[in-house]
N, CA, C and O atoms as a GROMACS GRO file, in nm:
protein
  572
    1MET      N    1  10.928  10.031  13.009
    1MET     CA    2  10.929  10.090  13.141
    1MET      C    3  10.960   9.982  13.244
    1MET      O    4  10.918   9.867  13.231
    2LYS      N    5  11.034  10.021  13.344
    2LYS     CA    6  11.067   9.931  13.455
    2LYS      C    7  11.050  10.010  13.583
    2LYS      O    8  11.091  10.125  13.591
    3THR      N    9  10.989   9.948  13.682
    3THR     CA   10  10.970  10.016  13.811
    3THR      C   11  11.052   9.944  13.918
    3THR      O   12  11.084   9.826  13.906
    4PHE      N   13  11.084  10.018  14.023
    4PHE     CA   14  11.166   9.966  14.132
    4PHE      C   15  11.105  10.012  14.263
    4PHE      O   16  11.045  10.120  14.271
    5GLU      N   17  11.120   9.930  14.365
    5GLU     CA   18  11.072   9.969  14.496
    5GLU      C   19  11.191   9.993  14.587
    5GLU      O   20  11.280   9.909  14.600
    6ALA      N   21  11.192  10.110  14.649
    6ALA     CA   22  11.297  10.142  14.745
    6ALA      C   23  11.242  10.121  14.884
    6ALA      O   24  11.121  10.111  14.904
    7GLY      N   25  11.331  10.113  14.981
    7GLY     CA   26  11.289  10.097  15.119
    7GLY      C   27  11.240  10.227  15.179
    7GLY      O   28  11.228  10.328  15.110
    8ALA      N   29  11.212  10.224  15.306
    8ALA     CA   30  11.161  10.341  15.378
    8ALA      C   31  11.268  10.449  15.388
    8ALA      O   32  11.388  10.419  15.386
    9PRO      N   33  11.226  10.575  15.399
    9PRO     CA   34  11.324  10.682  15.421
    9PRO      C   35  11.405  10.653  15.547
    9PRO      O   36  11.350  10.611  15.649
   10LYS      N   37  11.534  10.674  15.540
   10LYS     CA   38  11.624  10.643  15.651
   10LYS      C   39  11.663  10.770  15.726
   10LYS      O   40  11.649  10.777  15.849
   11ARG      N   41  11.712  10.870  15.653
   11ARG     CA   42  11.752  10.996  15.716
   11ARG      C   43  11.760  11.105  15.610
   11ARG      O   44  11.761  11.079  15.490
   12THR      N   45  11.766  11.227  15.658
   12THR     CA   46  11.778  11.344  15.572
   12THR      C   47  11.912  11.409  15.599
   12THR      O   48  11.948  11.434  15.714
   13ILE      N   49  11.987  11.437  15.492
   13ILE     CA   50  12.117  11.503  15.503
   13ILE      C   51  12.103  11.641  15.440
   13ILE      O   52  12.055  11.654  15.328
   14VAL      N   53  12.146  11.744  15.512
   14VAL     CA   54  12.142  11.881  15.461
   14VAL      C   55  12.287  11.927  15.446
   14VAL      O   56  12.366  11.917  15.539
   15ILE      N   57  12.319  11.978  15.327
   15ILE     CA   58  12.454  12.025  15.297
   15ILE      C   59  12.450  12.176  15.279
   15ILE      O   60  12.372  12.227  15.198
   16GLY      N   61  12.532  12.247  15.352
   16GLY     CA   62  12.546  12.392  15.335
   16GLY      C   63  12.682  12.422  15.275
   16GLY      O   64  12.785  12.376  15.327
   17MET      N   65  12.684  12.497  15.167
   17MET     CA   66  12.810  12.531  15.100
   17MET      C   67  12.831  12.681  15.102
   17MET      O   68  12.736  12.759  15.115
   18LYS      N   69  12.958  12.719  15.088
   18LYS     CA   70  12.995  12.860  15.092
   18LYS      C   71  13.067  12.899  14.963
   18LYS      O   72  13.094  12.816  14.876
   19ARG      N   73  13.098  13.027  14.954
   19ARG     CA   74  13.168  13.082  14.837
   19ARG      C   75  13.290  12.997  14.799
   19ARG      O   76  13.372  12.962  14.884
   20GLY      N   77  13.298  12.964  14.672
   20GLY     CA   78  13.412  12.890  14.620
   20GLY      C   79  13.395  12.739  14.619
   20GLY      O   80  13.470  12.669  14.551
   21ASP      N   81  13.296  12.686  14.693
   21ASP     CA   82  13.274  12.541  14.692
   21ASP      C   83  13.223  12.497  14.556
   21ASP      O   84  13.153  12.572  14.487
   22GLU      N   85  13.258  12.375  14.516
   22GLU     CA   86  13.210  12.317  14.391
   22GLU      C   87  13.100  12.217  14.428
   22GLU      O   88  13.124  12.126  14.507
   23ILE      N   89  12.982  12.232  14.371
   23ILE     CA   90  12.864  12.160  14.416
   23ILE      C   91  12.875  12.009  14.399
   23ILE      O   92  12.851  11.936  14.495
   24VAL      N   93  12.910  11.960  14.282
   24VAL     CA   94  12.916  11.815  14.259
   24VAL      C   95  13.019  11.751  14.353
   24VAL      O   96  12.995  11.643  14.407
   25GLU      N   97  13.131  11.817  14.371
   25GLU     CA   98  13.234  11.767  14.463
   25GLU      C   99  13.179  11.756  14.606
   25GLU      O  100  13.201  11.655  14.673
   26CYS      N  101  13.110  11.859  14.651
   26CYS     CA  102  13.054  11.858  14.787
   26CYS      C  103  12.947  11.750  14.804
   26CYS      O  104  12.942  11.684  14.907
   27VAL      N  105  12.862  11.733  14.704
   27VAL     CA  106  12.760  11.628  14.711
   27VAL      C  107  12.827  11.491  14.718
   27VAL      O  108  12.787  11.406  14.798
   28ASN      N  109  12.928  11.468  14.635
   28ASN     CA  110  13.000  11.340  14.638
   28ASN      C  111  13.068  11.317  14.773
   28ASN      O  112  13.070  11.204  14.823
   29LYS      N  113  13.125  11.422  14.832
   29LYS     CA  114  13.188  11.409  14.965
   29LYS      C  115  13.084  11.370  15.070
   29LYS      O  116  13.112  11.286  15.155
   30ALA      N  117  12.966  11.431  15.066
   30ALA     CA  118  12.860  11.398  15.162
   30ALA      C  119  12.813  11.254  15.143
   30ALA      O  120  12.791  11.183  15.241
   31ILE      N  121  12.798  11.210  15.018
   31ILE     CA  122  12.757  11.073  14.990
   31ILE      C  123  12.858  10.976  15.050
   31ILE      O  124  12.820  10.875  15.111
   32GLU      N  125  12.986  11.005  15.032
   32GLU     CA  126  13.091  10.919  15.088
   32GLU      C  127  13.094  10.926  15.241
   32GLU      O  128  13.100  10.823  15.308
   33GLU      N  129  13.089  11.047  15.295
   33GLU     CA  130  13.096  11.064  15.441
   33GLU      C  131  12.983  10.992  15.513
   33GLU      O  132  13.004  10.932  15.618
   34TYR      N  133  12.862  10.998  15.458
   34TYR     CA  134  12.746  10.937  15.522
   34TYR      C  135  12.717  10.795  15.472
   34TYR      O  136  12.624  10.730  15.521
   35GLY      N  137  12.795  10.748  15.376
   35GLY     CA  138  12.776  10.612  15.325
   35GLY      C  139  12.642  10.592  15.256
   35GLY      O  140  12.581  10.486  15.269
   36ILE      N  141  12.597  10.692  15.182
   36ILE     CA  142  12.467  10.686  15.116
   36ILE      C  143  12.477  10.596  14.992
   36ILE      O  144  12.560  10.620  14.904
   37LYS      N  145  12.394  10.495  14.986
   37LYS     CA  146  12.389  10.404  14.870
   37LYS      C  147  12.276  10.443  14.775
   37LYS      O  148  12.296  10.448  14.654
   38GLN      N  149  12.157  10.470  14.832
   38GLN     CA  150  12.039  10.503  14.752
   38GLN      C  151  11.971  10.626  14.813
   38GLN      O  152  11.962  10.637  14.936
   39GLY      N  153  11.924  10.716  14.731
   39GLY     CA  154  11.854  10.832  14.782
   39GLY      C  155  11.811  10.926  14.670
   39GLY      O  156  11.830  10.897  14.552
   40VAL      N  157  11.755  11.037  14.712
   40VAL     CA  158  11.714  11.139  14.616
   40VAL      C  159  11.761  11.276  14.665
   40VAL      O  160  11.761  11.304  14.785
   41ILE      N  161  11.800  11.357  14.572
   41ILE     CA  162  11.828  11.498  14.601
   41ILE      C  163  11.694  11.566  14.582
   41ILE      O  164  11.646  11.580  14.470
   42VAL      N  165  11.635  11.610  14.692
   42VAL     CA  166  11.500  11.663  14.686
   42VAL      C  167  11.498  11.814  14.668
   42VAL      O  168  11.395  11.871  14.629
   43SER      N  169  11.609  11.881  14.697
   43SER     CA  170  11.611  12.026  14.686
   43SER      C  171  11.754  12.075  14.674
   43SER      O  172  11.846  12.018  14.733
   44GLY      N  173  11.772  12.180  14.599
   44GLY     CA  174  11.901  12.248  14.591
   44GLY      C  175  11.879  12.388  14.538
   44GLY      O  176  11.815  12.406  14.434
   45ILE      N  177  11.933  12.486  14.608
   45ILE     CA  178  11.927  12.626  14.565
   45ILE      C  179  12.064  12.687  14.584
   45ILE      O  180  12.139  12.646  14.672
   46ALA      N  181  12.097  12.788  14.501
   46ALA     CA  182  12.229  12.848  14.513
   46ALA      C  183  12.239  12.975  14.431
   46ALA      O  184  12.162  13.000  14.338
   47ALA      N  185  12.336  13.055  14.469
   47ALA     CA  186  12.386  13.162  14.384
   47ALA      C  187  12.522  13.113  14.334
   47ALA      O  188  12.606  13.073  14.414
   48LEU      N  189  12.542  13.117  14.204
   48LEU     CA  190  12.663  13.061  14.143
   48LEU      C  191  12.748  13.170  14.079
   48LEU      O  192  12.695  13.268  14.025
   49SER      N  193  12.879  13.153  14.085
   49SER     CA  194  12.968  13.239  14.007
   49SER      C  195  12.996  13.177  13.871
   49SER      O  196  13.041  13.244  13.779
   50GLN      N  197  12.968  13.047  13.860
   50GLN     CA  198  12.984  12.974  13.734
   50GLN      C  199  12.890  12.855  13.735
   50GLN      O  200  12.879  12.784  13.835
   51ALA      N  201  12.822  12.833  13.624
   51ALA     CA  202  12.735  12.716  13.607
   51ALA      C  203  12.794  12.627  13.500
   51ALA      O  204  12.851  12.675  13.402
   52CYS      N  205  12.780  12.496  13.518
   52CYS     CA  206  12.831  12.400  13.420
   52CYS      C  207  12.730  12.286  13.406
   52CYS      O  208  12.694  12.223  13.505
   53TYR      N  209  12.686  12.261  13.285
   53TYR     CA  210  12.585  12.158  13.260
   53TYR      C  211  12.606  12.100  13.121
   53TYR      O  212  12.679  12.156  13.040
   54HIS      N  213  12.540  11.988  13.096
   54HIS     CA  214  12.542  11.941  12.957
   54HIS      C  215  12.399  11.931  12.906
   54HIS      O  216  12.304  11.907  12.981
   55LYS      N  217  12.389  11.950  12.777
   55LYS     CA  218  12.258  11.946  12.713
   55LYS      C  219  12.264  11.849  12.595
   55LYS      O  220  12.369  11.832  12.533
   56VAL      N  221  12.151  11.788  12.566
   56VAL     CA  222  12.139  11.694  12.454
   56VAL      C  223  12.119  11.774  12.326
   56VAL      O  224  12.047  11.874  12.325
   57LEU      N  225  12.183  11.730  12.218
   57LEU     CA  226  12.182  11.805  12.092
   57LEU      C  227  12.101  11.742  11.980
   57LEU      O  228  12.077  11.807  11.878
   58ASP      N  229  12.058  11.616  11.995
   58ASP     CA  230  11.988  11.551  11.884
   58ASP      C  231  11.891  11.446  11.934
   58ASP      O  232  11.874  11.428  12.055
   59PHE      N  233  11.827  11.375  11.840
   59PHE     CA  234  11.729  11.272  11.873
   59PHE      C  235  11.780  11.131  11.843
   59PHE      O  236  11.700  11.037  11.841
   60GLU      N  237  11.908  11.114  11.820
   60GLU     CA  238  11.963  10.984  11.784
   60GLU      C  239  11.955  10.886  11.901
   60GLU      O  240  11.939  10.927  12.016
   61ASP      N  241  11.967  10.755  11.871
   61ASP     CA  242  11.965  10.653  11.976
   61ASP      C  243  12.082  10.672  12.073
   61ASP      O  244  12.066  10.658  12.194
   62LYS      N  245  12.199  10.704  12.021
   62LYS     CA  246  12.315  10.736  12.104
   62LYS      C  247  12.325  10.888  12.105
   62LYS      O  248  12.365  10.950  12.007
   63ALA      N  249  12.287  10.946  12.217
   63ALA     CA  250  12.275  11.092  12.226
   63ALA      C  251  12.409  11.162  12.209
   63ALA      O  252  12.513  11.114  12.255
   64THR      N  253  12.403  11.276  12.143
   64THR     CA  254  12.517  11.366  12.135
   64THR      C  255  12.486  11.480  12.231
   64THR      O  256  12.376  11.535  12.230
   65SER      N  257  12.583  11.515  12.312
   65SER     CA  258  12.561  11.623  12.407
   65SER      C  259  12.678  11.719  12.405
   65SER      O  260  12.783  11.691  12.348
   66GLU      N  261  12.658  11.833  12.470
   66GLU     CA  262  12.759  11.937  12.474
   66GLU      C  263  12.766  11.990  12.617
   66GLU      O  264  12.663  12.016  12.678
   67ILE      N  265  12.888  12.006  12.669
   67ILE     CA  266  12.905  12.068  12.800
   67ILE      C  267  12.914  12.218  12.781
   67ILE      O  268  12.988  12.267  12.696
   68VAL      N  269  12.835  12.290  12.860
   68VAL     CA  270  12.830  12.436  12.852
   68VAL      C  271  12.874  12.494  12.986
   68VAL      O  272  12.829  12.448  13.092
   69VAL      N  273  12.960  12.594  12.982
   69VAL     CA  274  13.004  12.664  13.103
   69VAL      C  275  12.959  12.809  13.091
   69VAL      O  276  12.990  12.877  12.994
   70VAL      N  277  12.884  12.855  13.191
   70VAL     CA  278  12.838  12.994  13.197
   70VAL      C  279  12.922  13.064  13.303
   70VAL      O  280  12.907  13.036  13.422
   71LYS      N  281  13.011  13.153  13.261
   71LYS     CA  282  13.104  13.220  13.354
   71LYS      C  283  13.054  13.358  13.389
   71LYS      O  284  13.112  13.459  13.350
   72SER      N  285  12.944  13.361  13.463
   72SER     CA  286  12.888  13.486  13.513
   72SER      C  287  12.795  13.451  13.628
   72SER      O  288  12.760  13.334  13.644
   73PRO      N  289  12.754  13.549  13.708
   73PRO     CA  290  12.663  13.517  13.819
   73PRO      C  291  12.534  13.452  13.768
   73PRO      O  292  12.476  13.495  13.668
   74CYS      N  293  12.490  13.348  13.838
   74CYS     CA  294  12.368  13.276  13.804
   74CYS      C  295  12.292  13.247  13.932
   74CYS      O  296  12.350  13.235  14.039
   75GLU      N  297  12.160  13.237  13.920
   75GLU     CA  298  12.076  13.200  14.033
   75GLU      C  299  12.018  13.062  14.005
   75GLU      O  300  11.938  13.045  13.914
   76MET      N  301  12.060  12.961  14.085
   76MET     CA  302  12.009  12.826  14.067
   76MET      C  303  11.880  12.813  14.148
   76MET      O  304  11.881  12.821  14.271
   77GLY      N  305  11.769  12.794  14.077
   77GLY     CA  306  11.639  12.786  14.142
   77GLY      C  307  11.599  12.645  14.180
   77GLY      O  308  11.512  12.626  14.265
   78SER      N  309  11.662  12.545  14.118
   78SER     CA  310  11.629  12.407  14.155
   78SER      C  311  11.742  12.313  14.116
   78SER      O  312  11.816  12.336  14.020
   79MET      N  313  11.750  12.208  14.193
   79MET     CA  314  11.847  12.100  14.170
   79MET      C  315  11.781  11.975  14.225
   79MET      O  316  11.735  11.975  14.340
   80GLN      N  317  11.776  11.869  14.146
   80GLN     CA  318  11.718  11.744  14.193
   80GLN      C  319  11.786  11.628  14.122
   80GLN      O  320  11.849  11.645  14.018
   81GLY      N  321  11.773  11.510  14.180
   81GLY     CA  322  11.835  11.395  14.118
   81GLY      C  323  11.819  11.270  14.199
   81GLY      O  324  11.754  11.269  14.303
   82ALA      N  325  11.878  11.163  14.149
   82ALA     CA  326  11.875  11.033  14.215
   82ALA      C  327  12.017  10.992  14.249
   82ALA      O  328  12.111  11.021  14.176
   83ILE      N  329  12.030  10.924  14.362
   83ILE     CA  330  12.158  10.866  14.401
   83ILE      C  331  12.137  10.715  14.398
   83ILE      O  332  12.058  10.661  14.476
   84ILE      N  333  12.206  10.648  14.308
   84ILE     CA  334  12.195  10.503  14.291
   84ILE      C  335  12.336  10.446  14.299
   84ILE      O  336  12.426  10.492  14.229
   85ASP      N  337  12.355  10.345  14.383
   85ASP     CA  338  12.488  10.287  14.404
   85ASP      C  339  12.591  10.394  14.440
   85ASP      O  340  12.705  10.390  14.394
   86SER      N  341  12.551  10.489  14.521
   86SER     CA  342  12.636  10.598  14.570
   86SER      C  343  12.680  10.696  14.462
   86SER      O  344  12.771  10.776  14.484
   87LYS      N  345  12.615  10.692  14.344
   87LYS     CA  346  12.651  10.783  14.235
   87LYS      C  347  12.532  10.875  14.205
   87LYS      O  348  12.423  10.828  14.174
   88PRO      N  349  12.555  11.007  14.215
   88PRO     CA  350  12.445  11.099  14.189
   88PRO      C  351  12.424  11.127  14.039
   88PRO      O  352  12.520  11.134  13.962
   89HIS      N  353  12.300  11.142  14.001
   89HIS     CA  354  12.260  11.188  13.868
   89HIS      C  355  12.176  11.313  13.894
   89HIS      O  356  12.063  11.303  13.941
   90ILE      N  357  12.232  11.429  13.864
   90ILE     CA  358  12.174  11.556  13.907
   90ILE      C  359  12.136  11.642  13.787
   90ILE      O  360  12.211  11.652  13.690
   91HIS      N  361  12.018  11.704  13.795
   91HIS     CA  362  11.977  11.805  13.698
   91HIS      C  363  11.956  11.937  13.769
   91HIS      O  364  11.931  11.940  13.890
   92MET      N  365  11.966  12.045  13.694
   92MET     CA  366  11.954  12.178  13.754
   92MET      C  367  11.878  12.271  13.661
   92MET      O  368  11.874  12.252  13.540
   93THR      N  369  11.819  12.373  13.722
   93THR     CA  370  11.757  12.483  13.649
   93THR      C  371  11.811  12.611  13.709
   93THR      O  372  11.812  12.628  13.831
   94PHE      N  373  11.856  12.702  13.623
   94PHE     CA  374  11.913  12.827  13.673
   94PHE      C  375  11.886  12.939  13.573
   94PHE      O  376  11.850  12.915  13.458
   95SER      N  377  11.903  13.060  13.621
   95SER     CA  378  11.890  13.176  13.531
   95SER      C  379  12.021  13.252  13.530
   95SER      O  380  12.092  13.260  13.631
   96ASP      N  381  12.054  13.308  13.412
   96ASP     CA  382  12.177  13.386  13.399
   96ASP      C  383  12.148  13.534  13.426
   96ASP      O  384  12.035  13.570  13.458
   97VAL      N  385  12.250  13.618  13.413
   97VAL     CA  386  12.234  13.760  13.444
   97VAL      C  387  12.137  13.831  13.350
   97VAL      O  388  12.085  13.938  13.385
   98ASP      N  389  12.111  13.774  13.233
   98ASP     CA  390  12.016  13.834  13.139
   98ASP      C  391  11.873  13.784  13.161
   98ASP      O  392  11.782  13.825  13.090
   99GLY      N  393  11.853  13.694  13.258
   99GLY     CA  394  11.720  13.642  13.287
   99GLY      C  395  11.682  13.520  13.206
   99GLY      O  396  11.567  13.476  13.213
  100ASN      N  397  11.775  13.465  13.128
  100ASN     CA  398  11.747  13.343  13.053
  100ASN      C  399  11.744  13.225  13.149
  100ASN      O  400  11.832  13.210  13.233
  101THR      N  401  11.642  13.140  13.137
  101THR     CA  402  11.632  13.022  13.221
  101THR      C  403  11.686  12.902  13.144
  101THR      O  404  11.651  12.880  13.028
  102ILE      N  405  11.773  12.826  13.210
  102ILE     CA  406  11.843  12.715  13.146
  102ILE      C  407  11.828  12.592  13.235
  102ILE      O  408  11.832  12.602  13.358
  103ALA      N  409  11.811  12.476  13.172
  103ALA     CA  410  11.804  12.349  13.246
  103ALA      C  411  11.895  12.249  13.178
  103ALA      O  412  11.913  12.251  13.056
  104GLY      N  413  11.953  12.160  13.258
  104GLY     CA  414  12.038  12.056  13.202
  104GLY      C  415  12.094  11.966  13.309
  104GLY      O  416  12.065  11.983  13.428
  105HIS      N  417  12.175  11.871  13.267
  105HIS     CA  418  12.241  11.777  13.357
  105HIS      C  419  12.361  11.846  13.420
  105HIS      O  420  12.448  11.897  13.349
  106MET      N  421  12.366  11.850  13.553
  106MET     CA  422  12.474  11.918  13.625
  106MET      C  423  12.606  11.843  13.606
  106MET      O  424  12.614  11.722  13.624
  107GLU      N  425  12.707  11.918  13.568
  107GLU     CA  426  12.842  11.866  13.554
  107GLU      C  427  12.930  11.928  13.661
  107GLU      O  428  12.892  12.029  13.720
  108PRO      N  429  13.047  11.870  13.690
  108PRO     CA  430  13.141  11.938  13.779
  108PRO      C  431  13.177  12.076  13.721
  108PRO      O  432  13.191  12.091  13.599
  109GLY      N  433  13.191  12.175  13.809
  109GLY     CA  434  13.226  12.309  13.763
  109GLY      C  435  13.125  12.414  13.804
  109GLY      O  436  13.133  12.528  13.761
  110ASN      N  437  13.027  12.375  13.889
  110ASN     CA  438  12.930  12.471  13.942
  110ASN      C  439  12.987  12.529  14.071
  110ASN      O  440  12.993  12.461  14.173
  111ILE      N  441  13.028  12.654  14.064
  111ILE     CA  442  13.098  12.719  14.175
  111ILE      C  443  13.003  12.811  14.250
  111ILE      O  444  12.935  12.895  14.191
  112VAL      N  445  12.999  12.793  14.383
  112VAL     CA  446  12.911  12.872  14.468
  112VAL      C  447  12.962  13.016  14.477
  112VAL      O  448  13.079  13.041  14.504
  113LEU      N  449  12.870  13.110  14.454
  113LEU     CA  450  12.902  13.252  14.467
  113LEU      C  451  12.883  13.298  14.612
  113LEU      O  452  12.976  13.352  14.672
  114TYR      N  453  12.765  13.276  14.667
  114TYR     CA  454  12.738  13.317  14.804
  114TYR      C  455  12.706  13.199  14.894
  114TYR      O  456  12.768  13.180  14.998
  115LEU      N  457  12.609  13.118  14.853
  115LEU     CA  458  12.571  13.001  14.932
  115LEU      C  459  12.501  12.900  14.845
  115LEU      O  460  12.451  12.932  14.737
  116CYS      N  461  12.497  12.778  14.896
  116CYS     CA  462  12.422  12.669  14.831
  116CYS      C  463  12.371  12.580  14.942
  116CYS      O  464  12.443  12.550  15.037
  117GLU      N  465  12.246  12.538  14.930
  117GLU     CA  466  12.185  12.447  15.026
  117GLU      C  467  12.123  12.330  14.950
  117GLU      O  468  12.041  12.349  14.860
  118VAL      N  469  12.162  12.210  14.988
  118VAL     CA  470  12.116  12.089  14.921
  118VAL      C  471  12.059  11.994  15.027
  118VAL      O  472  12.117  11.979  15.135
  119VAL      N  473  11.946  11.931  14.995
  119VAL     CA  474  11.883  11.835  15.086
  119VAL      C  475  11.876  11.699  15.017
  119VAL      O  476  11.825  11.687  14.906
  120ILE      N  477  11.929  11.597  15.085
  120ILE     CA  478  11.928  11.460  15.035
  120ILE      C  479  11.841  11.376  15.128
  120ILE      O  480  11.857  11.381  15.250
  121LEU      N  481  11.751  11.298  15.070
  121LEU     CA  482  11.671  11.202  15.145
  121LEU      C  483  11.725  11.063  15.111
  121LEU      O  484  11.712  11.016  14.998
  122GLU      N  485  11.786  11.000  15.210
  122GLU     CA  486  11.840  10.866  15.192
  122GLU      C  487  11.730  10.764  15.220
  122GLU      O  488  11.647  10.785  15.308
  123PHE      N  489  11.729  10.654  15.144
  123PHE     CA  490  11.634  10.549  15.175
  123PHE      C  491  11.704  10.414  15.190
  123PHE      O  492  11.811  10.391  15.134
  124GLU      N  493  11.642  10.328  15.266
  124GLU     CA  494  11.696  10.195  15.296
  124GLU      C  495  11.674  10.103  15.178
  124GLU      O  496  11.578  10.118  15.101
  125GLY      N  497  11.762  10.008  15.164
  125GLY     CA  498  11.743   9.900  15.067
  125GLY      C  499  11.727   9.948  14.925
  125GLY      O  500  11.778  10.053  14.887
  126GLY      N  501  11.656   9.871  14.848
  126GLY     CA  502  11.637   9.899  14.707
  126GLY      C  503  11.751   9.838  14.628
  126GLY      O  504  11.864   9.889  14.631
  127ASP      N  505  11.724   9.733  14.557
  127ASP     CA  506  11.828   9.667  14.477
  127ASP      C  507  11.833   9.728  14.338
  127ASP      O  508  11.806   9.662  14.238
  128ILE      N  509  11.869   9.856  14.334
  128ILE     CA  510  11.872   9.931  14.209
  128ILE      C  511  12.016   9.962  14.174
  128ILE      O  512  12.097   9.994  14.261
  129THR      N  513  12.047   9.954  14.046
  129THR     CA  514  12.178   9.994  13.997
  129THR      C  515  12.156  10.063  13.863
  129THR      O  516  12.042  10.084  13.821
  130ARG      N  517  12.263  10.098  13.796
  130ARG     CA  518  12.256  10.150  13.658
  130ARG      C  519  12.343  10.060  13.571
  130ARG      O  520  12.454  10.024  13.608
  131LYS      N  521  12.289  10.025  13.454
  131LYS     CA  522  12.363   9.942  13.358
  131LYS      C  523  12.349  10.006  13.221
  131LYS      O  524  12.246  10.065  13.190
  132PRO      N  525  12.451   9.993  13.138
  132PRO     CA  526  12.443  10.053  13.004
  132PRO      C  527  12.347   9.976  12.914
  132PRO      O  528  12.342   9.854  12.917
  133ASN      N  529  12.272  10.052  12.833
  133ASN     CA  530  12.188   9.987  12.732
  133ASN      C  531  12.271   9.965  12.607
  133ASN      O  532  12.393   9.984  12.610
  134ASP      N  533  12.208   9.927  12.497
  134ASP     CA  534  12.281   9.899  12.372
  134ASP      C  535  12.354  10.021  12.317
  134ASP      O  536  12.444  10.007  12.234
  135HIS      N  537  12.315  10.140  12.361
  135HIS     CA  538  12.376  10.263  12.310
  135HIS      C  539  12.467  10.329  12.413
  135HIS      O  540  12.510  10.442  12.394
  136GLY      N  541  12.495  10.258  12.522
  136GLY     CA  542  12.586  10.310  12.623
  136GLY      C  543  12.524  10.402  12.726
  136GLY      O  544  12.594  10.455  12.813
  137LEU      N  545  12.393  10.423  12.719
  137LEU     CA  546  12.326  10.507  12.818
  137LEU      C  547  12.307  10.428  12.947
  137LEU      O  548  12.262  10.313  12.943
  138MET      N  549  12.340  10.487  13.060
  138MET     CA  550  12.329  10.420  13.190
  138MET      C  551  12.185  10.431  13.240
  138MET      O  552  12.141  10.538  13.283
  139LEU      N  553  12.112  10.319  13.233
  139LEU     CA  554  11.972  10.316  13.273
  139LEU      C  555  11.953  10.238  13.404
  139LEU      O  556  12.033  10.150  13.437
  140LEU      N  557  11.847  10.272  13.477
  140LEU     CA  558  11.816  10.199  13.599
  140LEU      C  559  11.792  10.052  13.569
  140LEU      O  560  11.731  10.018  13.468
  141ALA      N  561  11.843   9.965  13.658
  141ALA     CA  562  11.830   9.821  13.638
  141ALA      C  563  11.835   9.751  13.774
  141ALA      O  564  11.879   9.810  13.873
  142ASP      N  565  11.790   9.626  13.777
  142ASP     CA  566  11.804   9.544  13.898
  142ASP      C  567  11.950   9.508  13.914
  142ASP      O  568  12.025   9.494  13.817
  143LYS      N  569  11.991   9.492  14.042
  143LYS     CA  570  12.128   9.448  14.069
  143LYS      C  571  12.145   9.304  14.031
  143LYS      O  572  12.253   9.248  14.047
   0.00000   0.00000   0.00000
């Protein structure tokens, strides 16, 4: 285990999206527009016309994963993640039209059906980055 200290909260960014917007793209645009280096995605809710995530398939040291696309209306009940070195790592939980609840790592391809609202809390400082471990997984590390 390794711990890191971030600086004080700097500002809160709220992103509102409309039908047809792609969530990961919009989050990346906001990160670039506001120059966010470090922060957390503290909230995200949406109605989706398509959900896209990846899930882990095994217990090996080098994980095998699969990207899944759900092409039907979905209700995203939560979205959270970390922004380190201006790169977001986002997870989501959503339900499909049959009421199945699904969680996974958000991939590009999540299309807004009606609306999406995301809240980012940016913080000052913090010498945190991500570096690959022996198995290629990008883990938090000191700069």
